[in-house]
C-alpha positions as CSV (number, residue, x, y, z in Angstrom):
1,M,-61.9,47.1,-131.6
2,T,-63.1,44.9,-128.7
3,S,-60.5,44.1,-126.1
4,S,-59.2,40.6,-125.7
5,Q,-60.5,40.7,-122.1
6,S,-64.2,40.9,-123.3
7,F,-63.9,38.9,-126.5
8,R,-65.5,35.4,-126.2
9,K,-65.3,32.4,-128.5
10,V,-68.7,30.7,-128.8
11,T,-69.3,27.3,-130.3
12,I,-72.7,26.9,-132.0
13,D,-74.3,23.5,-132.1
14,H,-76.2,22.7,-135.3
15,N,-79.3,22.1,-133.2
16,S,-79.5,25.8,-132.4
17,I,-79.2,26.8,-136.0
18,V,-82.2,24.9,-137.2
19,A,-84.7,27.5,-135.8
20,L,-83.1,30.1,-138.0
21,D,-83.4,27.7,-140.9
22,K,-87.1,27.2,-140.3
23,R,-87.8,30.9,-140.0
24,T,-85.9,31.6,-143.3
25,S,-87.8,28.8,-145.0
26,G,-91.1,30.1,-143.9
27,V,-91.9,27.2,-141.7
28,A,-94.2,27.9,-138.8
29,L,-92.2,28.3,-135.6
30,T,-93.2,26.8,-132.3
31,A,-92.8,29.0,-129.3
32,K,-89.5,27.2,-128.5
33,D,-88.3,27.7,-132.0
34,N,-89.1,31.4,-131.9
35,E,-87.3,31.7,-128.5
36,I,-84.1,30.0,-129.9
37,A,-84.2,32.1,-133.2
38,T,-84.5,35.3,-131.2
39,A,-81.6,34.4,-128.9
40,M,-79.5,33.4,-131.9
41,D,-80.3,36.8,-133.5
42,G,-78.8,38.4,-130.3
43,I,-75.7,36.2,-130.4
44,L,-75.1,36.9,-134.0
45,A,-75.5,40.7,-133.4
46,L,-72.8,40.5,-130.7
47,A,-70.6,38.7,-133.2
48,S,-71.2,41.5,-135.8
49,Q,-70.1,44.0,-133.1
50,G,-66.9,42.1,-132.5
51,S,-67.4,41.0,-129.0
52,V,-68.1,37.3,-129.9
53,G,-66.3,35.0,-132.3
54,I,-68.4,32.2,-133.7
55,V,-66.8,28.7,-133.8
56,L,-68.7,26.5,-136.1
57,P,-68.0,22.7,-136.0
58,A,-67.4,21.7,-139.6
59,I,-69.1,18.4,-138.9
60,A,-72.4,20.3,-139.0
61,A,-72.3,20.0,-142.8
62,S,-72.5,16.2,-142.4
63,E,-75.8,16.4,-140.4
64,R,-79.2,16.2,-142.0
65,Q,-80.3,19.8,-142.7
66,Q,-83.5,21.4,-141.8
67,Q,-85.4,19.8,-144.7
68,G,-84.1,16.4,-143.9
69,N,-81.7,16.3,-146.8
70,V,-77.9,16.1,-146.8
71,V,-75.5,18.4,-148.6
72,S,-73.1,17.1,-151.3
73,D,-70.4,19.6,-150.8
74,F,-69.2,22.0,-148.2
75,T,-69.7,25.1,-150.3
76,T,-73.5,24.4,-150.3
77,F,-73.4,24.3,-146.5
78,R,-71.3,27.4,-146.2
79,N,-73.7,29.3,-148.4
80,R,-76.6,28.1,-146.3
81,I,-74.9,29.4,-143.2
82,A,-74.1,32.8,-144.8
83,A,-77.7,33.2,-145.8
84,L,-78.7,32.8,-142.1
85,G,-76.3,35.6,-141.2
86,I,-73.7,33.4,-139.6
87,T,-70.0,34.4,-140.3
88,P,-67.8,31.9,-138.4
89,E,-64.5,33.2,-137.1
90,Q,-63.3,29.6,-137.5
91,Y,-64.4,26.2,-138.6
92,S,-63.3,23.6,-136.1
93,L,-62.3,20.5,-138.0
94,P,-63.3,16.9,-137.3
95,E,-61.2,13.8,-138.1
96,M,-61.3,12.8,-141.8
97,R,-63.9,10.0,-142.2
98,L,-64.7,8.7,-145.7
99,G,-68.4,9.1,-146.6
100,V,-69.0,11.5,-143.7
101,T,-66.7,14.5,-143.7
102,F,-65.7,16.8,-146.5
103,L,-62.2,17.2,-148.1
104,G,-60.6,20.4,-146.9
105,Y,-62.8,20.6,-143.9
106,A,-61.5,17.7,-141.9
107,T,-58.0,16.7,-140.7
108,L,-56.1,13.6,-141.4
109,G,-54.6,13.6,-138.0
110,F,-54.4,15.5,-134.8
111,V,-51.3,17.0,-133.2
112,G,-51.2,14.2,-130.6
113,P,-52.9,11.0,-129.6
114,E,-54.5,12.7,-126.6
115,W,-57.1,14.1,-128.9
116,N,-58.2,10.7,-130.0
117,V,-58.6,9.7,-126.4
118,L,-60.6,12.9,-125.8
119,Q,-63.0,11.9,-128.6
120,R,-63.7,8.6,-126.9
121,E,-64.0,10.3,-123.5
122,L,-66.7,12.5,-124.9
123,Q,-68.4,9.6,-126.7
124,Q,-68.6,7.7,-123.4
125,I,-70.3,10.7,-121.8
126,I,-72.9,11.6,-124.3
127,H,-73.5,8.3,-126.1
128,P,-72.0,5.5,-123.9
129,N,-73.8,2.7,-125.8
130,M,-72.6,3.9,-129.3
131,D,-70.5,1.5,-131.3
132,W,-67.9,4.0,-132.7
133,D,-67.4,1.9,-135.9
134,D,-70.8,0.5,-136.6
135,T,-71.9,3.0,-139.3
136,S,-74.9,0.7,-140.2
137,H,-76.8,1.7,-137.0
138,K,-79.7,4.0,-137.9
139,N,-78.6,6.6,-135.4
140,W,-74.9,6.3,-135.9
141,L,-74.4,9.5,-138.0
142,N,-76.4,11.7,-135.5
143,R,-74.5,10.3,-132.6
144,Y,-71.2,10.7,-134.3
145,C,-71.9,14.3,-135.2
146,D,-72.9,15.0,-131.6
147,V,-69.5,13.7,-130.4
148,M,-67.6,15.6,-133.0
149,T,-69.6,18.8,-132.3
150,I,-68.6,18.9,-128.6
151,F,-65.1,17.8,-129.6
152,A,-64.9,20.8,-131.9
153,H,-65.7,23.0,-128.9
154,F,-62.8,21.5,-126.9
155,Q,-60.5,21.6,-129.8
156,A,-61.1,25.3,-130.3
157,N,-60.8,25.9,-126.5
158,A,-63.9,28.1,-126.9
159,D,-65.5,29.8,-123.9
160,L,-69.2,28.9,-124.4
161,F,-71.0,26.0,-126.1
162,V,-74.5,27.0,-127.3
163,T,-76.9,24.1,-127.7
164,D,-80.5,23.3,-127.3
165,D,-80.0,19.6,-127.4
166,K,-81.3,18.5,-124.0
167,K,-80.7,14.8,-124.6
168,A,-77.1,14.9,-125.8
169,F,-75.6,17.9,-123.8
170,L,-78.0,19.5,-121.3
171,S,-79.0,16.7,-119.1
172,P,-77.5,17.4,-115.6
173,N,-75.3,14.3,-115.5
174,K,-73.9,14.7,-119.0
175,K,-73.4,18.5,-118.7
176,S,-71.6,18.0,-115.3
177,K,-69.1,15.5,-116.8
178,L,-68.5,17.7,-119.9
179,L,-67.8,20.7,-117.7
180,Q,-65.5,18.5,-115.6
181,L,-63.5,17.7,-118.7
182,G,-63.0,21.4,-119.5
183,A,-66.0,22.5,-121.6
184,N,-66.1,25.8,-119.5
185,M,-69.8,26.7,-120.1
186,I,-72.7,24.9,-121.8
187,E,-76.0,26.7,-122.2
188,P,-79.1,26.8,-124.3
189,A,-79.3,29.8,-126.7
190,D,-81.5,32.0,-124.6
191,Q,-79.4,31.7,-121.5
192,A,-76.2,31.9,-123.6
193,Y,-77.3,35.2,-125.1
194,H,-78.2,36.6,-121.7
195,L,-74.8,35.6,-120.3
196,L,-72.9,37.0,-123.3
197,S,-74.8,40.3,-123.3
198,T,-74.2,40.8,-119.6
199,G,-70.5,40.0,-119.9
200,V,-70.4,37.2,-117.3
201,V,-68.9,34.4,-119.5
202,P,-65.5,33.5,-118.1
203,K,-62.5,32.8,-120.4
204,A,-61.9,29.1,-120.8
205,A,-58.8,27.7,-119.1
206,S,-56.3,25.9,-121.3
207,L,-57.2,22.3,-121.6
208,D,-55.4,19.9,-119.3
209,L,-53.7,17.9,-122.1
210,P,-52.1,15.4,-122.7
211,R,-54.3,12.9,-121.1
212,F,-51.8,10.1,-120.8
213,D,-48.7,9.3,-118.8
214,N,-46.1,11.9,-119.6
215,S,-43.5,10.9,-117.1
216,P,-39.9,10.6,-118.5
217,E,-39.8,6.8,-118.3
218,K,-43.3,6.4,-119.9
219,R,-43.4,9.5,-122.1
220,C,-46.2,9.2,-124.7
221,T,-47.7,6.0,-123.3
222,Y,-51.0,6.0,-125.1
223,I,-54.3,4.3,-124.5
224,P,-55.8,3.7,-128.0
225,P,-59.4,5.1,-128.4
226,N,-60.8,1.5,-128.6
227,C,-59.5,0.7,-125.1
228,Y,-61.6,3.1,-123.1
229,E,-61.9,0.7,-120.1
230,H,-58.1,0.6,-119.8
231,Y,-58.0,4.4,-119.9
232,R,-60.7,4.7,-117.2
233,E,-58.5,2.4,-115.0
234,F,-55.5,4.6,-115.8
235,R,-57.5,7.6,-114.6
236,R,-58.4,5.8,-111.4
237,T,-54.9,4.7,-110.5
238,K,-53.6,8.3,-111.1
239,G,-56.3,9.7,-108.8
240,L,-58.0,11.6,-111.7
241,P,-61.8,12.2,-111.6
242,A,-63.8,9.2,-112.8
243,L,-66.0,9.7,-115.9
């Protein structure tokens, strides 16, 4: 049994699973695809040895799959993941959203309103121009899944977020802000495997929640998720880092 000191929780972005899908489907891999698939093999081997626990965002089932299709039920997605050799230690659940998430793999509510605020903080970092409720936008689902994927990483308080999505997560400005919020480590698959195999991934600190005024006279004062500008001002007046 691996000691708790060396065990690490690793969140896998759907983006880094696609290369495994392509290889299984017999699709010709690019050099980059092959690099990602090889690194993922290494991470999954570490998971099978018990030194890594895979956190899989359940929202990944709502994304378009490798062939461009969508799945109609979570069991189909779970079977696909199993066929790729992925055995999640846990599924991190998104908020329930009709027509997007799957019954039994989403939550009707979080333990506190601070999690709703965190969703919007993350959205403002990775997709600041996204209209949270305009589902008619052609890129809405992709952007929503991005937000809920990194949210799943925070919710699981995982140690390392593995992603090869340069636009959403790995650009220096976005990555810096996500780390500032408490993401701990964000790395592409090849670098993630190297860090995990050499044992230099630190444990994630407990998240600094709640993210609202918890003083006795204003306990549970909450900035609704559609009032991000007010919340940003709240952070400024409290001397908290700007986003």
